VEXDREN-548262 format. One record per residue (C-alpha): y, x, z; residue in three letters. Coordinates in steps of 0.02 Angstrom, whole numbers, plus 50000, padded with zeros to 5 digits. Layout:
BEGIN
YXZAla;...
END
This chain:
BEGIN
523844544950232Unk;523184529850327Unk;522354524750158Unk;521504541550139Unk;520854540550320Unk;520084522950288Unk;519344529650124Unk;518704545250208Unk;517864535150356Unk;517084523350225Unk;516314538650132Unk;515674545550293Unk;514824529650344Unk;514084528150171Unk;513414546250191Unk;512734542050362Unk;511804526250292Unk;511094536450153Unk;510524550550265Unk;509744539250394Unk;508794529650262Unk;507654545450226Unk;507184545850412Unk;506924527150454Unk;505304518350463Unk;504914507450309Unk;504524489350325Unk;503874475950221Unk;505154467350099Unk;503944453450034Unk;503534443750186Unk;503794425850149Unk;505254418550238Unk;506354402750210Unk;508034402850135Unk;509264404750276Unk;511144402250298Unk;512304403050446Unk;513544388250467Unk;514954388350589Unk;515164369050652Unk;516284373150806Unk;517774363750729Unk;516684350650643Unk;516014342050814Unk;516844327050898Unk;517194325651081Unk;517754338851206Unk;516814356051199Unk;515904363051348Unk;516844378651412Unk;516364396251365Unk;514684400151444Unk;513344412051441Unk;511474410051486Unk;511514390551506Unk;510034379951464Unk;509894369651314Unk;508734355651256Unk;508734341751124Unk;507934324451116Unk;507884317750938Unk;507474298950990Unk;509104297951090Unk;510044311850974Unk;510644319751135Unk;510924338351150Unk;511084344851325Unk;511924360251398Unk;511784363651586Unk;512384377351694Unk;512794395051637Unk;513994408051690Unk;515734403751667Unk;517094416751601Unk;517604419351788Unk;515824425751828Unk;515354410951930Unk;513764400351894Unk;514164381851853Unk;513304365851884Unk;513984356051748Unk;513024345251624Unk;513634342251441Unk;512684329751340Unk;513214331451151Unk;514904337251214Unk;515214324751345Unk;514834323551530Unk;513574309651578Unk;514344295851680Unk;513604292551842Unk;512714275951865Unk;512684267152031Unk;510864261852034Unk;510244279751982Unk;510084295952083Unk;511764304752099Unk;511144321252147Unk;511044335852017Unk;510424353652015Unk;511364367352107Unk;512404379251995Unk;511344392251913Unk;511074402751757Unk;509694412251677Unk;508524397951719Unk;506764394651638Unk;507004378851534Unk;506204367451401Unk;505914349551353Unk;504594338151427Unk;504024325151310Unk;502484315351362Unk;502324299051277Unk;503264284951369Unk;503024294451537Unk;504314307551518Unk;505784310551401Unk;506664324151490Unk;507324341551502Unk;506674353451634Unk;507514367751721Unk;506604379451838Unk;507294393251947Unk;508794403851900Unk;510114413651988Unk;511184403252103Unk;513014403652150Unk;512774415552292Unk;511774427752182Unk;510144421352257Unk;508554418352164Unk;508044399652147Unk;506314391452141Unk;506704373252125Unk;506304362451971Unk;507374348051903Unk;507244335951756Unk;508564327251659Unk;508034310651587Unk;508734308551406Unk;508584290451410Unk;509434285151571Unk;510494301251587Unk;510104306551765Unk;509424321251851Unk;507874320351970Unk;507134334852067Unk;505244337652035Unk;504054337452188Unk;503284353852176Unk;501664358752279Unk;501604373752382Unk;500844389952324Unk;502014394052176Unk;502814410352114Unk;504204419152206Unk;505964413252175Unk;506694423152016Unk;507814422551869Unk;507784429351688Unk;505934426051672Unk;505074424551506Unk;504294408151440Unk;504654389651418Unk;503724377051312Unk;503424373151131Unk;503884355151120Unk;502844353850967Unk;501254354951075Unk;500794337351128Unk;500504332551310Unk;498734330851370Unk;498204313751315Unk;497104309751465Unk;498254316351615Unk;499984316451521Unk;500264333051589Unk;501334345751494Unk;501274364151525Unk;502694376651542Unk;502364395251551Unk;503304408151651Unk;503044428451666Unk;504074441751729Unk;505834440051792Unk;506684447151945Unk;507414441952115Unk;508674455552110Unk;507704468552208Unk;505964465952131Unk;505394467151952Unk;503904455551913Unk;502694460251782Unk;502394451151624Unk;500604451651650Unk;500804440351801Unk;500834423751712Unk;501134406951789Unk;500774389551724Unk;501854374951782Unk;500964358651752Unk;502074343051766Unk;501464324351772Unk;502054308051837Unk;503324296051759Unk;505274298451755Unk;506194282251721Unk;507664273651803Unk;506534263251905Unk;505454278151947Unk;506844291751977Unk;505804302852092Unk;504074300952026Unk;503714318151946Unk;502594331052016Unk;502334348851972Unk;501034361752020Unk;500874380451988Unk;499224389851921Unk;499224408651922Unk;498294420551803Unk;498374438351762Unk;498374442751569Unk;498154460251500Unk;498104477251579Unk;499864483551531Unk;501114479951643Unk;502864475551572Unk;504554472951650Unk;505984464851573Unk;507674456651624Unk;508984450051505Unk;507714449651370Unk;507414437851225Unk;505844425451241Unk;505054409751177Unk;503464400951180Unk;502394398751018Unk;501034387151059Unk;500314394651219Unk;500864411851177Unk;502324419851267Unk;503404431851162Unk;504554443251258Unk;505614456651157Unk;506824469251225Unk;507874468951382Unk;507974480451521Unk;506784486051656Unk;508074488651790Unk;508814475751912Unk;510664480851931Unk;512084484351828Unk;511104480551673Unk;512064481651499Unk;511534485951318Unk;511384503951368Unk;509794500651464Unk;508914489051322Unk;507334495851262Unk;505844491951151Unk;504884480551280Unk;503994469651151Unk;502494458651213Unk;501484444151157Unk;500464436651291Unk;499214422751241Unk;498944411551393Unk;497824398951300Unk;495964397451301Unk;495684414651255Unk;497014424651356Unk;497554442051302Unk;498914452751234Unk;499484459151067Unk;500244475451043Unk;501894475450934Unk;502594488550832Unk;504434492050869Unk;505664487850726Unk;507364479550770Unk;508604488550878Unk;508264485351071Unk;509334470051106Unk;510134465351261Unk;510414447651302Unk;509764441251140Unk;508944424251107Unk;507344419851021Unk;506624403650938Unk;505094398350831Unk;505254396150646Unk;505654377050632Unk;504734374950473Unk;502894373050460Unk;502624374650269Unk;501944386450216Unk;500684389850350Unk;501154407450390Unk;502884400250446Unk;501894392950599Unk;501694410250669Unk;503504416150647Unk;504814418150775Unk;506624422650746Unk;507564436350847Unk;509444431550846Unk;511044438850907Unk;511174449751070Unk;511964467551080Unk;511304484551071Unk;511854503151108Unk;512624508450946Unk;512634526351014Unk;510784527451020Unk;510184515550880Unk;510714513050701Unk;510344496450645Unk;511144498750472Unk;512494485450512Unk;511174471450522Unk;511824463450677Unk;513584463050613Unk;512944453050460Unk;512014440450558Unk;510374449050541Unk;508754438250581Unk;507254449050641Unk;505714438850602Unk;504074442650695Unk;502354436250631Unk;501324436050795Unk;499774433050684Unk;499954449250601Unk;501024458650725Unk;502314463950581Unk;504214463150577Unk;505404457850433Unk;507234460050443Unk;508294448350332Unk;510134445750306Unk;510504427150283Unk;511864419950178Unk;513484416450275Unk;514604402750296Unk;516034404650153Unk;517264392750249Unk;518844389350165Unk;519194407350109Unk;517564409350015Unk;517204425150114Unk;515474424250206Unk;515614423950394Unk;514294427650520Unk;514164425350709Unk;514714441250798Unk;513424449850910Unk;513444442951085Unk;512504442051249Unk;511814426851325Unk;511884414951188Unk;510584400651198Unk;509714393651042Unk;508544378251003Unk;507614374650842Unk;507134358050776Unk;506034353150626Unk;507424343650534Unk;509254345550510Unk;510164342350679Unk;511834338050591Unk;512324332550423Unk;512004316650310Unk;510394322750241Unk;509164328250381Unk;507784332150257Unk;508694346350175Unk;507974358850290Unk;507684363550483Unk;509084368850603Unk;509284380450735Unk;510764377550848Unk;511604392250941Unk;512894390351083Unk;513974401551191Unk;513834420351247Unk;514924434651276Unk;515484446351137Unk;515604465151138Unk;517454463851194Unk;516974453851352Unk;517554436551285Unk;516504422551334Unk;516244410151192Unk;515894391251166Unk;515634393050977Unk;514244381950900Unk;513284389750752Unk;511834382350643Unk;510554392650565Unk;509924381950432Unk;508134385850356Unk;508024376750191Unk;506454370050116Unk;505794384150017Unk;505124401750017Unk;505784418349975Unk;504824434249952Unk;506114446749889Unk;508004450549897Unk;509154438749798Unk;507604429249738Unk;507744411549673Unk;506874398049777Unk;507204382049679Unk;508744376549773Unk;510254368849696Unk;511384378749587Unk;513184383449614Unk;514194392449748Unk;513874393249931Unk;514314378250028Unk;515044376450209Unk;515034361950335Unk;513684351350402Unk;513154344650234Unk;512754361150149Unk;511204359650040Unk;510754377850010Unk;511684380349844Unk;511924399349809Unk;510864403649966Unk;509754418949956Unk;509334432050079Unk;509274451450081Unk;507784460350146Unk;508174476150244Unk;507074490450196Unk;506884499850365Unk;506794497550546Unk;508194503250660Unk;508424521350683Unk;508314529650854Unk;509754542250859Unk;509114550051022Unk;507384556551046Unk;506794552551222Unk;506294567251329Unk;505044556351430Unk;504144540451423Unk;504714525851539Unk;503754526151698Unk;502744511651764Unk;503784501751891Unk;502804493952040Unk;503154475952073Unk;503874480852247Unk;505104492052198Unk;506514493152071Unk;506304500451890Unk;507034515851828Unk;507964517851668Unk;506944528451547Unk;508344532851423Unk;508764551351406Unk;510594547251407Unk;511294548651583Unk;513084544451550Unk;513874536151398Unk;515684532751350Unk;516554521051221Unk;516384522751035Unk;518254525351021Unk;518054541951111Unk;516484545951001Unk;517544542450840Unk;519264549850891Unk;518674565650972Unk;517844573550821Unk;519064565250706Unk;520524574050793Unk;519594590350765Unk;519124587150590Unk;521024583550552Unk;521614599650640Unk;520714609950500Unk;521644603250348Unk;523284603850445Unk;522994624250469Unk;522594624750284Unk;524054616050228Unk;525134627150340Unk;524424642350261Unk;524704636450093Unk;526564632150133Unk;527004649450194Unk;527494664850081Unk;526194673950007Unk;525994691349942Unk;526344685249775Unk;527754673049814Unk;529154672349942Unk;529384653849909Unk;529034641550053Unk;528334623850004Unk;529204611050120Unk;528134596850056Unk;526584605050120Unk;527354608250284Unk;527774590550311Unk;526064585550252Unk;525264597350378Unk;526524591750516Unk;526024574250496Unk;524164577650497Unk;524364588750648Unk;525254574150744Unk;523894561850695Unk;522574574450755Unk;523574576950921Unk;523774558550954Unk;521914555050912Unk;521374569451031Unk;522464561851177Unk;521874544451147Unk;520044551151136Unk;520204560751303Unk;521004545351394Unk;519694533851331Unk;518224545551394Unk;518944545351565Unk;519144526151574Unk;517454521851486Unk;516254533451554Unk;514814524051621Unk;513144528751693Unk;511394522751627Unk;510484527651793Unk;509944516051927Unk;511034514152082Unk;509954526352182Unk;510214540052056Unk;512074536452024Unk;512354538552214Unk;511984557452194Unk;513074558652047Unk;514924554952088Unk;515804569452001Unk;517264564651898Unk;516604576551759Unk;514764573551779Unk;514164583551617Unk;514404600451552Unk;515074592051390Unk;516444583751494Unk;516944600351583Unk;516974610351414Unk;517834596851323Unk;519254595551455Unk;519464614151460Unk;519554615951272Unk;520714601151262Unk;521974608451387Unk;521884625051291Unk;522174618351120Unk;523194601951160Unk;524244608551301Unk;524304628051320Unk;524404632451143Unk;525884620751096Unk;526774626551254Unk;526554644951212Unk;527074641751032Unk;528704631751097Unk;529124646251214Unk;528874659051084Unk;530124649150976Unk;531404645951110Unk;531504663451199Unk;532174672751050Unk;533494658751029Unk;534054660051217Unk;534034679151251Unk;535464689351184Unk;535044699651034Unk;535194717751046Unk;536484726650946Unk;535854737250806Unk;537254750750851Unk;536114754151008Unk;534574757850894Unk;535244768650749Unk;536934772850669Unk;537524759550548Unk;537324762150365Unk;538434748650305Unk;539794761350257Unk;538624774750190Unk;539494786250069Unk;538844797149927Unk;538614816149950Unk;540514820749922Unk;541154807650054Unk;539804814050180Unk;540294831250161Unk;542084826650184Unk;541604817550332Unk;540604830750406Unk;541994844650371Unk;543294833550465Unk;542154833350622Unk;542144852550629Unk;540414852150710Unk;539694869550732Unk;538054874750642Unk;536514877550738Unk;535844895150735Unk;534154897350662Unk;533664906650824Unk;534294892650930Unk;533104885451056Unk;533644867851010Unk;532134859650933Unk;532394850450782Unk;531334836850700Unk;531104835550514Unk;532344824550429Unk;530964814550340Unk;529954810650496Unk;530164799050639Unk;529364800250805Unk;528444783850783Unk;526574784850736Unk;526294766950747Unk;525744758350572Unk;527294750050503Unk;528334755150660Unk;530064762350636Unk;530754775550750Unk;532404773850825Unk;532584792350869Unk;532214809050794Unk;533174807950633Unk;534504819550687Unk;534194836350760Unk;534224835250946Unk;534154847351088Unk;533184843551255Unk;534724835451324Unk;535114824651180Unk;533344817951174Unk;533744806751317Unk;535524802551272Unk;536064785851236Unk;537474791351119Unk;537134785250936Unk;536334799550838Unk;536924804150666Unk;535704810750531Unk;535974826850447Unk;536414829450273Unk;535854843550155Unk;537404851250073Unk;536734865349960Unk;535294856849875Unk;534964868749719Unk;534904864549543Unk;533064859149517Unk;532224850849367Unk;530704840449390Unk;529134845749299Unk;527994830649243Unk;526334832949286Unk;524934833649160Unk;524494816449202Unk;526244808849167Unk;527214797449269Unk;526314782749333Unk;526844764849388Unk;525954760549542Unk;525724741549534Unk;524794738649703Unk;525314723149785Unk;524514727349953Unk;525474743649978Unk;527244738849931Unk;527834742950108Unk;529734744550052Unk;531274736250112Unk;532144723850004Unk;533634736049971Unk;533694754349930Unk;533624766150074Unk;534164783750110Unk;532934797050170Unk;533384795450351Unk;532684776950342Unk;531014782350283Unk;529854785950425Unk;528684801450399Unk;527144791750439Unk;527584777350324Unk;527804789550189Unk;526004795950222Unk;525284779150219Unk;526354771350072Unk;526304777249899Unk;528134771349867Unk;528774781850017Unk;529574798450001Unk;528574815050012Unk;530014826749980Unk;531794827550029Unk;532294831749852Unk;532104814249776Unk;533194799649760Unk;532724781749813Unk;532124779949635Unk;530894793049644Unk;531874805349517Unk;532864821549540Unk;534734818449517Unk;536144830849553Unk;538024828849560Unk;539174837249431Unk;539844854049449Unk;541424846949518Unk;540444839449670Unk;540604844649840Unk;538784852049848Unk;538824870449794Unk;537794877649659Unk;537384861249580Unk;537144854949405Unk;536954839149310Unk;535084837349285Unk;534344823249184Unk;533424809849265Unk;531624807749243Unk;531854792449136Unk;530654780549237Unk;531544764949298Unk;530484753449385Unk;530744734449373Unk;531424725149526Unk;530014718149637Unk;530304702849741Unk;528554700549809Unk;528384701550002Unk;526994712350068Unk;525604708050187Unk;526014712350361Unk;525374710250536Unk;526144697950652Unk;526854704750807Unk;525684708250951Unk;526054692351050Unk;526064681050896Unk;524404688850842Unk;523634685451011Unk;524234667151009Unk;523524664550835Unk;521844671250890Unk;521844660651045Unk;522214645350933Unk;520754648750810Unk;519564652750954Unk;519884635551026Unk;519714626850862Unk;518134636050837Unk;517494631751011Unk;517974613050985Unk;516984612850814Unk;515434620250903Unk;515634606851049Unk;515804592150926Unk;514354597750826Unk;513284598950988Unk;513804581351034Unk;513464574850860Unk;511784583150856Unk;511214574551011Unk;512174558251010Unk;512544553150842Unk;511554551550666Unk;511014567850594Unk;512124563950440Unk;513674564450546Unk;513124581850609Unk;512834587050432Unk;514514580250375Unk;515544588550513Unk;514634605350492Unk;514974605150303Unk;516774600450339Unk;516974615550461Unk;516084627450346Unk;517264622950203Unk;518734625050316Unk;518284643550357Unk;517734646550181Unk;519464640750116Unk;520284652150251Unk;519354667550173Unk;519944661750001Unk;521744659050044Unk;521704676850134Unk;520934683649959Unk;522374676449873Unk;523604683549994Unk;524124667050085Unk;525054669050201Unk;525834686150180Unk;526004687750370Unk;524334686350430Unk;522964697750513Unk;521584690450405Unk;522594691850241Unk;523024710550294Unk;521224714650323Unk;520584705950172Unk;521934714150057Unk;521414731650126Unk;519584728850101Unk;519854723249931Unk;521094736649874Unk;520594743349708Unk;522244747849622Unk;522384749449439Unk;523694760749363Unk;524494760749190Unk;525314777449130Unk;527074775349085Unk;527644786148947Unk;529174796948976Unk;530754790448917Unk;532094799648828Unk;532854811248946Unk;534584806149006Unk;535794809549142Unk;536904800349261Unk;538164808449363Unk;538214804849554Unk;539684793049592Unk;541164803349659Unk;542204788349706Unk;541164782149846Unk;540944765049766Unk;539094767249739Unk;537934771949876Unk;536294774449773Unk;536004777449596Unk;535014761849557Unk;535384749449687Unk;534324736049600Unk;532824745649630Unk;531894741449792Unk;530494754049778Unk;530334769849873Unk;530904786949816Unk;529274793449740Unk;527984789549609Unk;526164794149642Unk;524764799349527Unk;523304798449538Unk;523254781949660Unk;523454783149835Unk;522224786749953Unk;522084793350127Unk;522774811850126Unk;521844826650192Unk;522374833250362Unk;524134840550354Unk;524134855950447Unk;525904860950372Unk;526984846850431Unk;526144839250575Unk;525264844850733Unk;524284834350856Unk;525844833150965Unk;526994825750833Unk;528184832850700Unk;528354851350696Unk;529964859950758Unk;531014868950639Unk;530994884450743Unk;529114885250720Unk;529384881850533Unk;530504896550498Unk;529084907750479Unk;529064903550299Unk;530404917950273Unk;528974930550290Unk;528024924850144Unk;528254930349970Unk;528744919549825Unk;526984918249749Unk;526144913249914Unk;527544900349941Unk;527304892649777Unk;525404891449799Unk;525674883449965Unk;526864871049895Unk;525664866549752Unk;524214865049874Unk;525274853249989Unk;525824842749845Unk;524114841449788Unk;523484835649949Unk;524874822149953Unk;524494819549765Unk;526334818349710Unk;526664821749529Unk;528314830849563Unk;528264848749610Unk;529854858549655Unk;529674877649624Unk;531494885849662Unk;531744890549844Unk;533384890649926Unk;533894890250107Unk;534594873150159Unk;536244871850251Unk;536224859650383Unk;538024854250423Unk;537704841250567Unk;536394847050687Unk;536484840150859Unk;
END
């Protein structure tokens, strides 16, 4: 079953991808890109590793082959001030400055290379250990390995962190002044967001050496570029030449996460011709991603490309077609403003299965024009990636290399002239077997925003423009609809397992399967509800969240909780009570309802029994009202009366003494006339309302006989529907042995459809109403918060369930069901086959008392009907609006002549459509009236 569930989920995911492709924005799949491969070198580097960090600064000096990692936020959430130089801490030298920058993270950084003047790594601003914004500037000398604070002239920008900018180390320093320029735009100080159009240039000059430890100077120059303000924190940014590229991030200052990430994509040119470039949105909005320039410069179009790497995104609002999980590299060409999404080759490792870096926030990356590791540095160009925090909250210290081999690819799986063979792993990988896959579409927005993002003034905090006010874990989004979806097949299997109108057999295997699926659905529903309470988070700013502190903040959560309690708590409890209460309460004795017929006797024995009681006969003129022997007092469909089968007076109507049904002792000798249509065999499955054993006339309710073609319509018939009389030596006077009709019906073992009891019917209707409501609630949530393909799949699943319910009811499954009963009655079109009369024969009534009925194997009622059953016309002879007519009101037939009586009998039989007509008239002797 778990295997089937996995296969089902995989199929649904495939459908979702196929459906979303038809609605996604297509992108170029022939942009020239280098052959790319991810390599995990974490376990291949020597020395002690830095601890897991996110948002540190990173730099590299090729002349000393030193890689620096400084600062960052540790796994305890505290900024650090440690410096790691190629996985070792620089040793302090007594003749050099011993000071170092304060702890910080999310600082602006880059490498300052200016001929022989400076060979250093620069750090500006950041967020300090107390959460304060910093504005100081420090440089680390790669050669002498010490830190030196830069002397910054006044008039600079406000303190900030998470600013966009840096420096492209490939741009040479000014030859005349030895100045290098760093760029900074945007950022925040925790209360104010700074616009990306407010660009600052930091020019640094001077000399940094062991004998000139404090001889660097910096100054700020401000300029406003562009007219469209943009605000971003936790964004990905880099500098390409003199252009600042900033992608994604949030426009809020507090409680940021992937849910607030949006498509803030800017290219701001700060060179000799300032301006801004509008970018089309393509990748999923990333949170805490990193960005580097393409380290290769050949061909020329590589010089305008930047790589967007890693980060996290809101998978509830965006569908990236699984790109980030497969190490996607989104390539932006700032010259054309176009995006390409490619999937690099992975690291086969020792298993041969390609691996990729997991999505992570706060990783840092640095590109260099040659291979940073390995014996052949000319094989390509490396981008080194370190640290970050994954989706599970784990801080990482992994080191990955994105190696761009010397070559060009313009289509998926294209050859680029690299070495042949399988993928290689390790620092000496040479590109064998490497190719890339072009993704054919941009990320799909699953939720249409209701309004655009408002502009945020520099003096106030930004507001989150997303239409989603609250969000929950993806576990709830998966488990909740999956639980409802599993309830549906469990219901169908249960209905298949129960007896039908065609077979009384139960199917235990289906019951076990439905029980297992039902338990799975119950567990998934409970887990999904618990996760929804523990993972609910707000996407609003602090000011808005202050006014929304309800435990159930949305109508979806209120409706979901109510329906969950109804279906997963109330319904199981009610079913449990309905099962246990009949087992606990004492059962009512059948002797309190009707006399036992376990010792029923034939006519001779009953006469003897009655004569021994010496009960007086009731006078025809007596005022004791008697009910007809064939009619009970119950008018409810399918109901059985427990009173009125014996003649009673007004006093006995309320007596609790068991009543004894009367017996007819002077039944005349009558022969049955076969109608012109002949005897018929009614083969109607839907109207076999008969007990499983033969019954006497006292057991047949009058109203049931009117509704059923197998019930008795005359007191002159046997339970097999034929006239039979005792021998002349029997106890009934004036009787003769009359041949039977010759029509013997085959035994029928099929159960009939029937309505459940009223409490059970109410409970079933409550269950189905709650299931339908949860399906609707799930569909609404999927429509607004999930891919439209998920909505289509769930809707199809629900419609298939209800279609199957109707089909099973049409097939008579289960027999005890309201829907089955309704469908069977609606579709009732009985077909009849005439049964030719058999050779007349006779069978004497048993005189020994060993046989209660003539044909005990026949479970049908006492009559055959022809033509087929239909609703009878109003019966003015046997019934009144107040119930069965009294015998004292029926005795007026003595005043009617024989011809009129015969005509009335035929009319009555015609209305009841009974093929047996009894002509002779003889007064009946009732021997046991009350």
